[in-house]
Kinemage of the C-alpha trace (Angstrom):
@kinemage 1
@onewidth
@group {chain A} dominant
@subgroup {mainchain}
@vectorlist {calphas} color= white
{ca met a 1} P -17.208 -40.021 156.346
{ca ser a 2} L -18.050 -39.387 159.845
{ca lys a 3} L -17.566 -36.353 162.056
{ca asp a 4} L -15.819 -36.563 165.505
{ca gln a 5} L -18.049 -34.600 167.851
{ca glu a 6} L -15.176 -33.555 170.122
{ca ser a 7} L -12.715 -32.237 167.684
{ca leu a 8} L -15.366 -31.345 164.889
{ca phe a 9} L -13.215 -33.249 162.159
{ca trp a 10} L -14.201 -35.440 159.462
{ca ser a 11} L -12.526 -38.919 159.224
{ca phe a 12} L -12.520 -41.334 156.500
{ca asp a 13} L -14.517 -44.459 157.060
{ca his a 14} L -14.459 -46.710 153.941
{ca val a 15} L -14.314 -46.621 150.382
{ca glu a 16} L -17.190 -47.864 147.788
{ca asn a 17} L -15.408 -50.402 145.472
{ca glu a 18} L -18.400 -51.427 143.487
{ca leu a 19} L -18.822 -49.348 140.092
{ca trp a 20} L -22.490 -47.654 139.896
{ca lys a 21} L -24.673 -49.661 137.673
{ca gln a 22} L -27.606 -47.987 135.898
{ca pro a 23} L -31.017 -49.568 137.241
{ca pro a 24} L -33.004 -51.451 134.739
{ca ala a 25} L -35.500 -49.255 132.753
{ca pro a 26} L -38.970 -50.816 132.243
{ca val a 27} L -39.433 -49.153 128.785
{ca leu a 28} L -36.169 -50.337 127.153
{ca glu a 29} L -36.993 -54.147 128.762
{ca val a 30} L -40.486 -54.060 126.797
{ca val a 31} L -38.877 -52.612 123.582
{ca ser a 32} L -36.150 -55.300 123.758
{ca lys a 33} L -38.863 -58.187 123.912
{ca ile a 34} L -40.629 -56.495 121.089
{ca val a 35} L -37.746 -55.901 118.866
{ca ser a 36} L -35.346 -59.060 118.943
{ca ala a 37} L -33.598 -61.580 116.760
{ca glu a 38} L -36.966 -63.258 115.789
{ca asn a 39} L -38.787 -59.977 115.139
{ca arg a 40} L -36.037 -57.716 113.627
{ca glu a 41} L -37.900 -54.319 113.214
{ca trp a 42} L -40.900 -52.368 114.461
{ca glu a 43} L -42.344 -48.951 112.990
{ca gly a 44} L -45.128 -46.881 113.600
{ca ser a 45} L -46.461 -43.790 115.452
{ca ser a 46} L -45.816 -42.655 119.050
{ca thr a 47} L -49.260 -43.556 119.818
{ca glu a 48} L -48.833 -47.086 118.238
{ca leu a 49} L -45.750 -47.518 120.209
{ca ser a 50} L -47.688 -46.778 123.357
{ca glu a 51} L -50.203 -49.363 122.404
{ca thr a 52} L -47.868 -51.924 121.736
{ca leu a 53} L -45.650 -51.453 124.771
{ca his a 54} L -48.744 -51.755 127.089
{ca leu a 55} L -47.392 -49.302 129.577
{ca tyr a 56} L -49.698 -47.013 131.487
{ca met a 57} L -48.056 -43.753 130.364
{ca ala a 58} L -48.773 -40.699 128.372
{ca met a 59} L -48.852 -41.376 124.473
{ca asn a 60} L -45.525 -39.439 123.825
{ca arg a 61} L -43.744 -40.389 126.946
{ca pro a 62} L -42.126 -43.622 125.599
{ca thr a 63} L -40.835 -41.464 122.769
{ca lys a 64} L -39.282 -39.068 124.843
{ca his a 65} L -37.775 -41.768 127.072
{ca leu a 66} L -36.599 -43.475 123.829
{ca asn a 67} L -35.042 -40.233 122.790
{ca val a 68} L -33.127 -39.715 125.864
{ca asn a 69} L -31.899 -43.279 126.246
{ca ala a 70} L -31.376 -44.219 122.517
{ca ser a 71} L -27.340 -44.859 123.216
{ca his a 72} L -28.236 -47.197 126.289
{ca leu a 73} L -30.815 -49.095 124.360
{ca leu a 74} L -28.306 -49.716 121.490
{ca glu a 75} L -25.425 -50.568 123.985
{ca glu a 76} L -27.401 -52.868 126.419
{ca tyr a 77} L -30.007 -54.303 124.077
{ca pro a 78} L -28.990 -54.363 120.441
{ca val a 79} L -31.875 -52.050 119.367
{ca lys a 80} L -31.434 -49.050 117.118
{ca phe a 81} L -33.950 -46.213 117.576
{ca glu a 82} L -34.870 -43.720 115.003
{ca asn a 83} L -37.466 -40.903 115.180
{ca lys a 84} L -38.011 -39.629 111.544
{ca thr a 85} L -40.611 -37.186 110.178
{ca lys a 86} L -42.064 -38.372 106.890
{ca arg a 87} L -45.241 -37.077 104.748
{ca ala a 88} L -47.535 -39.144 106.880
{ca gly a 89} L -46.165 -37.760 110.198
{ca arg a 90} L -43.565 -38.752 112.742
{ca arg a 91} L -42.507 -42.488 112.461
{ca ile a 92} L -40.591 -44.302 114.905
{ca arg a 93} L -38.509 -47.243 113.697
{ca leu a 94} L -36.897 -49.841 116.102
{ca thr a 95} L -34.328 -52.174 114.438
{ca tyr a 96} L -32.471 -55.085 116.007
{ca val a 97} L -28.785 -54.818 115.127
{ca ala a 98} L -27.088 -58.121 115.008
{ca val a 99} L -23.693 -58.272 116.828
{ca glu a 100} L -21.153 -60.138 115.049
{ca ala a 101} L -18.318 -61.857 116.960
{ca leu a 102} L -14.844 -60.433 115.770
{ca ala a 103} L -12.474 -63.030 114.431
{ca phe a 104} L -8.884 -62.909 115.490
{ca glu a 105} L -5.810 -64.616 113.757
{ca val a 106} L -3.173 -65.579 116.133
{ca ile a 107} L 0.293 -64.909 114.678
{ca glu a 108} L 3.255 -66.654 116.146
C-alpha cells in the first residue's frame, strides 16, 4: 500500500502471492540428523541433549525449544519428542516415526 500525498488516501499496490514458510530451525535440523531412519531413538537428560547437539546455548534451552516446536518437529522431520518424569529425573525421548505410504485401490 502507498499513500497519495496530495489526496492523503491509501492506494493498493500489489498482492503477495507466496505462502509464508517458516524459516528452518537449527535445533530441529540437528535433532533430525541425530535421530533418523538409521538411528531410530535417543533418550537422555536435557544436559545430555545439549551435549549431544553441540549447540552453544543454555542446558535447558534445547528442551524448551523442542517443547514449543514438537508438532513442527513431527510434521517436518518425522521425529516424536517426549519429555517425561521418571524416578531418575526428567528424561527426554526422541523417536523416529516411520512414515508408511498409503496404498489405494482403483475401482472401475
